[in-house]
C-alpha positions as CSV (number, residue, x, y, z in Angstrom):
1,M,63.9,-41.5,-21.5
2,A,67.6,-41.0,-21.2
3,L,69.9,-41.9,-24.0
4,G,72.2,-44.8,-23.4
5,A,75.9,-45.2,-24.1
6,T,77.1,-46.2,-27.6
7,I,79.5,-49.1,-27.6
8,Y,82.6,-49.0,-29.9
9,T,84.7,-52.0,-30.5
10,F,88.3,-51.5,-31.6
11,A,90.6,-54.3,-32.8
12,I,94.0,-52.7,-32.1
13,A,97.5,-53.7,-33.2
14,L,99.9,-51.7,-31.0
15,A,103.5,-51.2,-31.7
16,D,105.0,-48.8,-29.2
17,A,108.7,-48.7,-30.0
18,D,109.3,-46.1,-27.3
19,R,108.2,-48.4,-24.5
20,G,108.9,-51.8,-26.2
21,V,105.2,-52.8,-26.1
22,Y,103.9,-54.9,-29.0
23,E,100.4,-56.3,-28.5
24,S,97.2,-57.0,-30.3
25,F,93.9,-56.7,-28.4
26,E,90.2,-55.9,-28.6
27,L,89.0,-52.8,-26.8
28,K,85.4,-52.0,-26.0
29,A,84.7,-48.3,-25.1
30,A,81.3,-46.9,-24.1
31,R,80.6,-43.4,-25.3
32,H,78.1,-41.5,-23.1
33,P,75.9,-39.1,-25.0
34,S,77.6,-36.2,-23.2
35,E,81.1,-37.3,-24.3
36,S,82.5,-35.8,-27.5
37,E,84.0,-37.9,-30.2
38,D,87.4,-36.2,-29.7
39,Y,87.3,-37.2,-26.0
40,L,86.5,-40.8,-26.9
41,V,89.4,-40.9,-29.4
42,T,91.7,-39.4,-26.8
43,R,90.6,-41.9,-24.2
44,V,91.2,-44.8,-26.6
45,L,94.7,-43.5,-27.6
46,A,95.6,-42.9,-24.0
47,Y,94.7,-46.6,-23.3
48,C,97.1,-47.6,-26.1
49,L,99.8,-45.2,-24.9
50,E,99.5,-46.5,-21.4
51,Y,98.9,-50.2,-22.3
52,A,100.1,-52.4,-19.5
53,E,98.9,-55.4,-17.5
54,G,96.1,-54.3,-15.3
55,I,94.9,-51.3,-17.4
56,A,91.1,-50.7,-17.5
57,F,88.5,-48.1,-18.2
58,S,86.5,-46.9,-15.2
59,R,82.7,-47.0,-15.2
60,G,82.8,-43.4,-16.5
61,I,80.4,-40.8,-15.4
62,S,78.5,-43.3,-13.2
63,D,81.6,-43.3,-10.9
64,P,83.1,-39.7,-11.0
65,D,85.5,-40.4,-8.2
66,E,87.4,-42.9,-10.3
67,P,90.0,-42.0,-13.1
68,P,88.9,-42.5,-16.7
69,L,91.7,-45.1,-16.9
70,A,93.6,-46.9,-14.2
71,V,96.4,-49.4,-14.0
72,R,96.1,-51.7,-11.0
73,D,98.4,-54.5,-9.8
74,L,97.3,-58.1,-9.1
75,T,96.2,-57.1,-5.6
76,G,93.9,-54.4,-7.0
77,A,96.2,-51.5,-5.7
78,L,96.1,-48.4,-7.9
79,R,99.5,-48.0,-9.7
80,S,98.6,-45.3,-12.3
81,W,95.7,-42.8,-12.4
82,I,95.2,-41.7,-16.0
83,E,93.1,-38.6,-16.7
84,V,91.8,-37.6,-20.1
85,G,90.7,-34.2,-21.4
86,A,91.0,-31.1,-19.2
87,P,90.4,-32.0,-15.5
88,D,90.6,-29.2,-13.0
89,A,93.5,-28.8,-10.6
90,A,91.5,-30.2,-7.6
91,R,91.0,-33.4,-9.5
92,L,94.7,-33.7,-10.3
93,H,95.5,-32.9,-6.7
94,K,93.2,-35.8,-5.6
95,A,94.7,-38.1,-8.2
96,A,98.3,-37.4,-7.1
97,K,97.4,-38.2,-3.5
98,A,95.6,-41.5,-4.5
99,A,98.2,-43.0,-6.9
100,P,101.9,-43.2,-7.1
101,R,101.8,-42.1,-10.8
102,V,99.4,-39.7,-12.5
103,A,99.3,-39.1,-16.3
104,L,97.0,-36.8,-18.3
105,Y,96.3,-37.1,-22.0
106,T,94.5,-34.2,-23.6
107,H,93.3,-33.1,-27.0
108,K,93.1,-29.5,-25.7
109,A,95.7,-26.8,-26.2
110,P,98.5,-27.3,-23.6
111,A,98.8,-23.5,-23.0
112,A,95.2,-23.4,-21.9
113,L,95.8,-26.2,-19.4
114,Q,99.0,-24.5,-18.1
115,R,97.0,-21.3,-17.4
116,L,94.3,-23.4,-15.7
117,Y,96.8,-25.1,-13.4
118,A,99.1,-22.0,-12.8
119,G,99.1,-21.1,-9.1
120,E,96.8,-24.0,-8.2
121,R,97.7,-26.4,-5.4
122,I,98.4,-29.8,-7.0
123,H,100.1,-32.5,-4.8
124,R,103.4,-33.6,-6.4
125,A,102.8,-31.3,-9.4
126,E,106.4,-31.8,-10.6
127,D,105.7,-35.6,-10.9
128,L,102.7,-35.2,-13.1
129,E,103.1,-36.6,-16.7
130,L,101.1,-34.3,-19.0
131,F,100.7,-35.2,-22.7
132,A,99.0,-33.3,-25.5
133,L,98.0,-35.4,-28.5
134,D,98.0,-33.7,-31.8
135,R,94.6,-32.0,-32.2
136,D,94.5,-32.5,-36.0
137,L,95.2,-36.3,-35.6
138,V,92.5,-36.6,-32.9
139,S,89.9,-34.6,-34.9
140,A,90.7,-36.6,-38.1
141,L,90.3,-39.9,-36.3
142,A,87.1,-38.7,-34.6
143,K,85.6,-38.0,-38.1
144,R,86.4,-41.6,-39.1
145,L,84.9,-43.2,-36.0
146,E,82.8,-46.3,-36.6
147,R,81.2,-48.6,-34.1
148,R,83.6,-51.4,-35.2
149,M,87.1,-50.4,-36.2
150,K,90.5,-51.9,-36.8
151,L,93.4,-49.6,-35.7
152,E,97.1,-50.0,-36.1
153,V,98.7,-47.7,-33.5
154,S,102.4,-47.1,-33.6
155,V,104.6,-44.9,-31.5
156,S,108.2,-44.0,-32.3
157,G,110.3,-41.1,-31.2
158,G,107.4,-39.3,-29.6
159,H,105.3,-39.5,-32.7
160,L,102.0,-41.3,-32.9
161,Y,100.8,-43.1,-36.1
162,V,97.3,-44.4,-36.4
163,S,96.1,-46.4,-39.4
164,A,92.4,-46.9,-39.9
165,G,90.6,-47.9,-43.1
166,G,93.7,-47.9,-45.2
167,E,94.7,-44.4,-44.2
168,T,97.5,-43.4,-41.8
169,L,97.2,-40.3,-39.6
170,S,100.2,-39.0,-37.6
171,G,101.0,-36.4,-35.0
172,E,103.3,-35.5,-32.2
173,I,102.8,-36.5,-28.6
174,L,103.8,-33.3,-26.7
175,R,104.9,-33.6,-23.1
176,F,104.3,-30.4,-21.1
177,A,104.6,-29.2,-17.5
178,P,101.7,-28.0,-15.3
179,E,103.0,-24.4,-15.2
180,A,104.5,-22.4,-18.0
């Protein structure tokens, strides 16, 4: 019998001073057994950093042709394709052809991704928005994961602050280019 997904529920208070977004919301995220805790944390933080009307998680691995996160307008048209982790160049190429905006949030080393994408054909590569979340922050938050969590997520000056269980973690959001 295959293992099912584990559902996490986050009560999030978001204060993104860089974008002028201040919201409180509940977020449910399903973690497939093959998904690492670091990936789940990166996915949840990407949701917060991209929070906008029309944002939603995809159906995950059951629909591999969809982005992990997408922002759609009221007509259902795809406005932003948001990748998480370390997708290959072919996936970013497909994403850039499918959506007017593509963003990637990773908990991996940016230099490794730059090597992965170097010399690869990626449609509108210069328009990609690639962000590396501080690996120590992601790892520390992953160690504190609970099935029900309250998070306070703040963004200011390119820095991310996450409060959970009375403790505040912080780290930089590093923007990088596809090629070194």
